[in-house]
N, C-alpha and C positions, 0 to 999 in steps of 0.2 A: 505089316509092311515096314521095312526099315527106313528111318529118316536119313535122307541124303544131305549130310552136313556140308559137304563140299559144294554141292549145287546151291545150297542156301547162301553160303559165303560168296559164291560167284555172283549170284543175283544181287546180293546186298552191295557188293563193291561196284557193280555196274550202276546201281541207283545213286550211290554216293558220288561217283564220277560225274553222272549227269547233273546232279545238284550243284556240284562245284563249278562245272562248266557254265551252267546257267547264271550262277552268282557272278562269275568272272565276266561274262558277257554283259550283265546288268551294270557292274562297276565300270566296265570299259565305256559303256554307253553314257553313264553319268559323267565320267571324266571328259569324254568328247564334248558333251553338252556344256559342262563347266568351262572347258577351254574355249568353246565357241562364244559363250556369254562373256568371258573375260576379254576375248579378242574384240567383240562388238563394243564392249565398254571402253576398251583402250582406244579403239578407232574413233569412238564418239568423243572421248576426252581430247584426243589429238586434233580432231576436227574443231572442237570448241576452243582449244588452245590456239589453233591457227587463226580462227575467227577473232579471238581476243587480240592476238598479235597484230592481225591486219587492222583491227579497229584502233589499237593503241598507236600503230604507225600512222594511221590517218589522223588521229587526234593530235599526235606530236607535230605532224605537218601543219595542221590547222593552227595550233598554238604558236608555233614558230613563225607562221605567216602573219600572225597578229602582233608580232614584235617581241614575244617572250624568248629568252635564251634557252639553250638545250637543258640546262640544269633546272630552270624555272618550269619548263614544259614537263619535265619528268616529275618534278615535285607536285605539280597540279594533277598529273595523271594518277598519282597515288590516291587521290581523293575520289576516284571513280568518275562515272559519267556526270553526276551532279556537280562535282567540282569543275570539270571541263566546261560544262554549260555556263556555270557562274562566271568563271574567269574569261571565257570567250565573249560573253555578253558584255562584261565590263570593258574588255579591250576594244570591242567594236565601237562602243559609245565613246570611249576615251579618245580613240584615234580620230574620230570625226571632229573632236574638239581640239585636236592638235596635241594630245597628251600621249606620252610614251608609257604604255602600261608596264614596261619593264622597270621603269624608275619607281613607280608606285609599289610594285611587288618587292623591290629591293629595299624599300624604306622600312623603318621600324613601325610603320602603321600596320603592317601585316605580320602576324605571329607565325613562327615556324611550325606551330602545331596545326595540322590539317583540321583537327576537330574543333578548333577554337571558333565559337560562333561570332566573335568580334571581327573576324576577317570579313565575313559577308557584310556586316554592318559598316565596316570601314569602306569597302568597295562601293556600297550603295550610297554612302554619305558623299564620297568624292564625286560620283556621277550626279548625285542630287545637286551638288553645288554648281557643277558646270552646266547643268540643265536649266539653271535659273537665270541664264543670261537673257536680258530683255531683248525683244526684237527691235531693231533700229530701222527707221524708214528713211528713204531718200527720194527726192523729187526726180521724176523722169522728164527729160526735156527732149524736144525735137531738134532737127538740124539748125533751126533758126533760134533755138533757145526758148521756144514756147513751152509752157508747162503742160505735160501730157497726163500726168497722174502721179500716184504714189506707189512705190514698190518696196518690197522687203529688201533690206540690206543684209548681207551675211552677218550672222551673230559674231560677237567678239570671240576670238579663239584664246583659250586659256593655256598657259604653260602648265606642266605637271606640278611645278612648285606652287603656283597659285592655288590649284585645285587641292593639292595635298595639304597645304596650310589651312585653307578654308574648310575642308572636310574634317580635318583633325580638330579644329577649333569648335566646330558644330558638335562633334562627339563629346568634346570636353565639357561644353555647356550642358549637354544632356546628362552626363555623369554627375556634374555638380548639382543639377536639379534633382537627380535621384539619390544624392548624398552617398554615392558609391566611392568611398575614399580610395580603395585600391585602384579602381579604374581612373579616377582623377589623377592619381600619382603617375600611373602608366602613361596616360595621354599627355600629361604635362611634359613628361620626358620626350614623347614623340614630337610634340609641338616644338620643343627646344631643338630637336634634331632637324626639323624642317627649317627653323630659323637659321641654323648653322649653314644649311645648304643654300638658303636664300642669300646669306651674307657672302658666300663664295661665288654667287652667280654672276653672269655677265651684266654689264651696264644696261643692256637692252631689257633683260628680265627685271632688273631692279627698277627700271623706269615705269613698270606697270603700277597702276594706281588703285587696283581693286583686289584686296587680299582677304575679304570676308564676304559672305552672302548677305543679302538684304535682311533676311531673318536674323542672322547672327548680329548684325549691327543694331537692329532693334532691341534684341535681348541684352546686348552690352549696355546700351543706354538705360534700359529699364532696371537692370540689376545694379548699375552704378548709382542711380538715383535712390533706389530702395535702401542700399547699404549706407549711403551718406546720410540720408534722412533718419535712419534708425540710429546712426552714430550720434546724431544731435537730438536724440530722444523724441523724434516724431513717430507716430504710428502710421503705418502704410498698408495699402491693400495689395493684392497679388500683382498688380501692375506697377507698384512702387509709388502710387499717388498718396499724398498725405490725407489722412482721414480725420485727424483732430483739428480743432480750431487753430488758425495761425495768428489770430489777433495778438499784437504785441510782439510777435516773434518773426516778423517779416525779414529781419536781418539774418538770424540763424537759418531761416528757410532759403534765403539767397545764398548763404555760405554753403549749404548742403548742395546746391546746384553747382557751385564753384568746385567743391570737392569731387562731385560726379564728373564734371568737365575734365578735371585733371586726370581722373582714372580712365576716362574714355580716350583722352589724348594719348595716354601711356599705351593703351592697347593699339591705337592707330599706328604707333611707332613700332612696326613689325621688327625691323632691325635698325641699326644706326643710320643707314642711308635709304631705308625703304619705308614709305608711308602709305597707308590706305587713306586717300584724300577724302573720300566720302565720309568716313568715320571721323577724321579730324575736323571736317566741316561741321559735323554735328556737335562736336566738343566746343568749337569756337562759337557757334551760335548760342549754345547753352551758357557759355561763359559771358557772352555779351549781354544776354538777358539778366543774368545773375548780377553782373557789375552795375547795370543800370538800376536794378532794385536796391542794391547795396548802397549806391550813392544817395538815393532818395532816403533810405533808412538812416544813413549817417547824418545827413543834414537835419532830418526831423529830430533826431536825438540831441545833436549839438545845439541847434537853435532853440530848443526848449530846455536845455540843460538836463535832459533826461526826465523832465516832469510832464511830458504830454500824457494825456489820460490813459492811453492804451499801453504805454511802455514804462511808466514810472515804477511799477511794481517789480520790474526786472533789473533795475539798477544798472543800466547799460553805461551811463555817463560816468567816466572815471577821472576827469580832470578836476582838480581842486578849485572850488569857487570861493573867492574872498568875501569878506563881510560886506564890502561895498558893492558886491555884485559882479566885480570883474573876475576874469579867469586867470589862472596861473599855468599857462602851457609850458611844457619843458621841451628841451631840444629833442628832436626826433631820434637821434642816435642814443640818447639816454633811455628813451622809451623802448627802443629795440632791445637794449640790454635788460631792462626791467621785465620785458615780456618773456625772456628766457627763463625767468625764475618761476613762471607759472601763475602770475598774479592776475592775468586776464583770461576771460572765457570768450568763446566765439560769439561775436556780436557786440562786444564792448567797444565804446567810442571814446576817443581821446582827442584833445587839441594839442598840436605840436608846433614848435618853432622850426621852420625849415626854409632853406634857400631854394626857392622853386623857380626854375628858369631864370636864375640870376637875380631874383628879387627875394628879400627876406619877407616872409609872411607867416601867418598862422593858418595851418591846414587842419582839416578834419580827417582823422584816420579811423578806420574800422578794423578791429582785430579779427582776422579770419582763422588764425591758428593753423593755417595751411603752410607747410614749408615751401620756400622758394623753389620753383620748378621751371625747367625748360623742355621744349619739344622741338626736335630738329634744330637745336642751337638757338632757338628764339624763346625769350622769356614768356612764360605762360601763366604762372601764378605767383602771388606774393603773400607774405604773412600779414601785411597791413594793406588795406585798400584805401586809396586816396579819394575821399568823397568831395573834394573841392576846398576852396578857401573859406575860412570861417567869417561869417558876415558881421559878427559882433552882437547879434540880437540875442536876448535871453529873457 
């Protein structure tokens, strides 16, 4: 039987056509499925984008309602939901205390870098300072004036300048304690910026009397005492208290307090016309205690010609004693000139001739080594402390 080659080819071509059609159908189905998947993905992304836009619009509205500008709200939004929550929380607390959050965000306290962790620390610090206001109480009275009881008074409302200065100063103290030089330098610049703003503020703002937190004031005093005492070669503990024996060195110990008082008073002078009265009060009380101790020390040294048991080894008494036991005091102005040459140390005692309140007399002077200083235009410290009139005993 002969092979029908034509029929063979015909059947073969029909099979090939069927295969091709099947493959085309399969590819078409895959393309349709891919297109449907892409469409679903695109629709999902569009929906997600719409939700994001809606959420961003809502967040912008919230941030603007809290006092932030359009530009600030947009900047906050770049940090995501965490950033929005952080700055919203800060603004809510700040506004309750009368602080404009926009002012704080515009200050150099906040870095332009969204990822800078110091931003959160700065915001927390500012809110921490304004939250430390003590509750003040007032008496409730009836229509006839009788006392009905005690009720809470509204806490003091801080301006943004007060909170900004106090918050920055607290951060600066922490940076100094951590010995973070870069952060100390940065915050010193920020504090300087706050002081410039305070200097330009209205008289009402400048009349405020509290520019530091209670904790900051305590640390200022402690640190000032520790540094002054170390400068005069006393050893101190972590709280700045002297740990070695003071016997015979009560004069230098008092001078260390004077030095600390001067440093504290300088911190209290926020700007030329602005003072933290509580901090200045601490400086004045410390100065008063120091001067009282220095007066007693000066009299003890002078009246014993420096030979009292506990002090004679320190050679504090510097006035020449004559062979007959009398003293040779010099004019005070001459002694001031002599002190400039570095011949005296802190705690040295001299007798001087001086016209005191219109009367020529011999006075006891204790050399402090502290340059003359003023606070708010008032004399605060002097290089020589007057310990009173010399009695003539020796």
